[in-house]
C-alpha positions in Angstrom: -20.3 31.7 -12.0 -19.7 33.1 -8.2 -23.2 32.6 -7.1 -23.1 29.3 -8.2 -20.0 28.7 -6.3 -21.4 29.8 -3.6 -24.5 27.9 -3.5 -25.2 26.2 -0.3 -27.1 23.4 -2.6 -24.0 22.9 -4.8 -21.6 23.1 -1.9 -23.9 20.3 -0.4 -23.4 18.5 -3.5 -19.7 18.8 -3.8 -18.7 17.7 -0.3 -21.0 14.3 -0.9 -18.9 14.1 -4.2 -15.7 14.3 -2.9 -16.9 12.4 0.2 -17.6 9.6 -2.1 -14.7 9.6 -4.2 -13.2 9.4 -1.1 -14.6 6.3 -0.2 -14.3 4.5 -3.4 -10.1 5.9 -3.0 -10.2 4.0 0.6 -12.1 0.8 -0.4 -9.4 -0.1 -3.5 -6.6 0.3 -0.5 -8.2 -1.4 1.4 -9.1 -4.6 -1.5 -5.5 -4.1 -2.7 -4.2 -5.1 0.8 -7.3 -7.0 2.4 -10.3 -6.6 4.3 -9.0 -3.4 6.0 -6.5 -1.4 4.7 -2.4 -2.1 5.6 -2.2 0.6 8.4 -5.6 -0.5 10.0 -4.3 -4.3 10.0 -3.3 -5.9 13.0 0.1 -6.9 13.3 1.7 -10.0 14.3 5.9 -10.8 14.7 7.3 -14.0 13.6 10.4 -15.4 15.3 13.0 -18.5 15.8 16.0 -19.2 17.1 17.8 -17.0 14.7 16.0 -13.7 16.2 16.9 -10.7 17.2 18.7 -10.0 14.2 21.8 -8.1 14.2 21.6 -4.6 15.1 21.6 -1.9 11.3 20.4 1.2 12.6 19.8 3.5 16.0 16.4 2.7 17.3 14.8 0.3 20.0 15.7 -3.8 20.2 14.3 -6.8 22.4 15.5 -9.9 23.6 13.3 -13.1 23.8 12.9 -12.4 27.4 12.4 -8.3 26.9 9.8 -7.4 24.0 8.6 -4.3 25.0 10.0 -2.7 21.8 7.9 -5.0 19.7 4.6 -4.3 22.1 5.5 -0.6 21.7 6.3 -0.6 18.2 2.4 -2.6 17.5 2.8 -5.9 17.6 -0.3 -7.7 19.1 0.8 -11.1 18.9 3.9 -13.2 18.6 4.2 -16.3 16.9 7.3 -18.6 17.8 9.0 -21.3 15.9 8.5 -24.7 18.3 11.0 -26.5 15.7 11.9 -27.7 12.0 11.6 -31.6 11.4 14.1 -33.2 14.3 15.4 -30.2 15.6 13.8 -28.1 18.3 14.0 -24.4 18.6 16.4 -23.4 21.1 15.0 -19.8 22.1 10.6 -21.1 21.7 10.0 -21.3 25.5 12.3 -17.7 26.2 10.2 -16.3 23.5 6.6 -17.0 24.6 7.3 -16.4 28.2 9.0 -12.8 26.8 5.6 -12.2 24.9 3.4 -13.2 28.0 5.5 -10.4 30.0 4.0 -8.1 27.5 0.5 -8.9 27.6 0.8 -10.1 23.6 -1.2 -13.1 22.5 1.2 -16.3 22.0 1.6 -18.8 19.1 3.6 -21.2 17.8 4.6 -22.7 14.9 6.1 -26.0 13.6 8.1 -26.4 10.4 7.1 -29.8 8.5 10.0 -31.3 6.3 9.5 -33.4 3.5 11.8 -36.2 4.9 9.6 -36.0 8.2 7.1 -38.5 9.5 4.1 -35.5 9.8 2.0 -38.0 12.7 5.3 -38.2 14.5 6.4 -34.7 14.2 2.6 -33.2 15.2 3.2 -35.7 18.3 6.5 -33.9 19.1 5.3 -30.1 18.5 2.5 -30.9 21.0 5.0 -32.6 23.3 7.2 -29.8 23.4 4.3 -27.1 23.5 3.1 -29.3 27.0 7.1 -29.2 28.1 7.3 -25.6 27.3 4.2 -24.7 29.3 5.0 -26.8 32.5 8.6 -26.0 33.2 8.5 -22.2 32.4 5.2 -22.0 34.4 3.3 -19.5 31.6 -0.1 -18.3 32.8 -1.5 -17.6 29.3 -4.3 -20.1 28.8 -4.1 -20.3 25.0 -1.3 -20.6 22.0 -2.3 -20.3 18.5 -1.3 -23.6 16.5 0.3 -23.1 13.0 1.7 -26.1 10.8 4.6 -24.8 8.5 5.1 -26.5 5.4 8.3 -27.4 3.4 7.2 -26.7 0.0 8.6 -30.2 -1.2 6.1 -31.8 1.4 3.1 -34.1 -0.5 -0.7 -32.9 -0.1 -0.7 -36.5 2.0 2.0 -35.5 4.1 0.2 -32.3 4.9 -3.0 -33.2 5.7 -1.7 -36.2 7.8 0.0 -33.4 9.7 -2.8 -31.5 10.3 -5.0 -34.6 11.3 -2.6 -35.3 13.9 -2.9 -31.7 15.5 -5.9 -31.8 15.6 -6.7 -35.3 17.0 -4.1 -34.3 20.2 -5.5 -30.6 20.7 -8.8 -30.5 19.0 -7.9 -27.4 17.4 -7.6 -26.6 13.9 -4.8 -25.4 13.1 -3.5 -22.1 10.8 -1.3 -23.8 7.5 1.6 -21.4 6.6 3.1 -21.9 3.2 6.0 -19.9 1.3 4.9 -18.3 -2.1 6.4 -21.2 -4.5 5.2 -23.0 -7.5 6.3 -26.2 -6.1 3.8 -26.1 -3.3 1.2 -24.8 -5.7 1.8 -27.7 -8.0 1.1 -29.7 -5.2 -2.6 -27.9 -4.4 -3.6 -27.9 -7.2 -3.0 -31.8 -8.1 -4.7 -32.5 -5.1 -7.7 -35.0 -4.6 -10.8 -32.9 -4.0 -10.9 -34.5 -0.4 -7.8 -33.4 0.2 -8.2 -29.9 -1.0 -11.8 -29.5 1.4 -10.1 -30.8 4.2 -7.4 -28.3 3.8 -9.8 -25.3 3.2 -11.1 -26.0 6.4 -7.8 -24.4 7.9 -6.9 -20.7 7.5 -4.1 -19.9 5.0 -1.6 -17.6 6.6 0.8 -17.0 3.4 4.4 -15.2 2.3 4.1 -12.8 0.0 6.9 -10.2 -0.4 6.7 -8.8 -3.7 4.4 -7.7 -6.2 6.6 -8.5 -9.1 5.3 -12.2 -10.2 2.1 -11.8 -12.8 -0.8 -13.1 -11.6 0.7 -12.9 -8.0 0.8 -9.4 -7.2 -1.6 -9.6 -4.3 -2.4 -11.9 -1.5 -5.9 -12.5 -3.0 -4.5 -13.7 -6.1 -1.6 -16.2 -4.6 -4.7 -17.3 -2.7 -6.6 -18.1 -5.5 -3.8 -19.6 -7.4 -3.1 -22.2 -4.6 -6.2 -24.2 -6.2 -7.9 -24.3 -2.2 -8.3 -21.3 -0.8 -10.4 -18.4 -1.9 -9.3 -16.0 1.1 -6.4 -15.8 3.6 -6.4 -14.8 6.8 -2.9 -14.1 7.4 0.1 -11.9 5.3 3.6 -12.4 5.6 4.6 -9.2 3.9 8.1 -8.8 5.7 11.0 -11.5 5.5 14.5 -11.5 6.2 16.8 -13.0 4.2 20.7 -13.6 4.9 23.0 -12.4 2.1 26.4 -11.4 1.9 27.0 -11.7 5.8 24.5 -10.1 6.8 20.5 -9.9 7.4 18.5 -8.5 4.9 14.8 -7.3 5.1 12.5 -8.5 2.4 9.2 -6.6 2.3 6.3 -6.0 0.3 6.1 -2.4 -1.8 3.8 -2.0 -4.2 0.3 -0.7 -5.4 -1.3 1.8 -3.2 0.9 1.0 -0.3 4.7 0.2 0.3 5.5 -1.7 3.8 8.6 0.0 6.1 11.9 -1.7 5.9 12.0 -1.8 9.7 9.2 -2.2 12.0 8.1 1.0 14.1 11.8 2.0 15.5 13.6 -1.2 15.8 17.1 -1.3 14.9 16.9 -4.8 13.6 14.7 -6.6 10.7 11.8 -8.8 11.9 9.7 -11.2 10.2 6.1 -9.4 10.0 2.7 -10.1 9.4 -0.7 -8.3 8.9 -4.2 -10.2 10.0 -6.9 -9.8 7.1 -9.3 -8.3 9.2 -10.3 -5.8 11.8 -8.8 -6.0 15.8 -11.9 -7.6 17.3 -12.1 -10.1 14.8 -8.1 -10.7 14.9 -8.8 -11.7 18.8 -11.7 -13.8 17.4 -9.4 -15.9 14.9 -6.6 -16.0 17.4 -8.9 -17.7 20.3 -10.5 -20.5 17.7 -7.1 -21.4 16.5 -5.7 -21.4 19.8 -4.9 -24.9 21.9 -6.0 -24.6 25.7 -2.4 -26.3 26.5 
């Protein structure tokens, strides 16, 4: 028995077996998250005028104009809210300036409401970005475009909104959708033509829990849309306002658990992971960014 255990041939076989099991384990973890593991996924923070949230523990902090703490903790990009319906976000310009100072990738989103004129709102979005670029002297050549869609919007509104953004910029924007049964019903009932059009736009999803049957993972949520069979970015960390305090809500399930806070930050943030490698992340960002 001892002779067999010390056999070089058996040792090589054992190492190969352990290596195979290790690769299978890593593959299962990766598939549960996406194309890469959670730890390897490039991280992005999204913000609005409600950020930064209140301090809740000791640690580093940030402001719109000083985002060194976000960069230090691993954020490669920042997506700032440009507006919501008729309201323009008061901190969008400062957040873009602050992200540029840290050498982070710049991104923006504008929230389409069901009572908005989608064409007019797209024009408002792009006009606002033009103004920010010229008035604040930003040097970054391109900015990511993302369309945030209210759960009660109709399919024709979403299509019209995305079409006008593309007409104005030449860029196919990213689509952000909340985890909502209402929006899934709308998407599943969309016409084949509308679905083909929407499928051209990368899907940025929100999923904070693995407790809904059939929607436990981002891949299952994408499949449930009836439109996308893949996803590009996952907002796994959200922040809700409850009992006079910002409440972090972040995905905790399966083979990994996202931490309550981002790195050593003292306040909660809305966090996202990209579905791919760092190199593919930069390529994706460039493809869906506008040379403003």
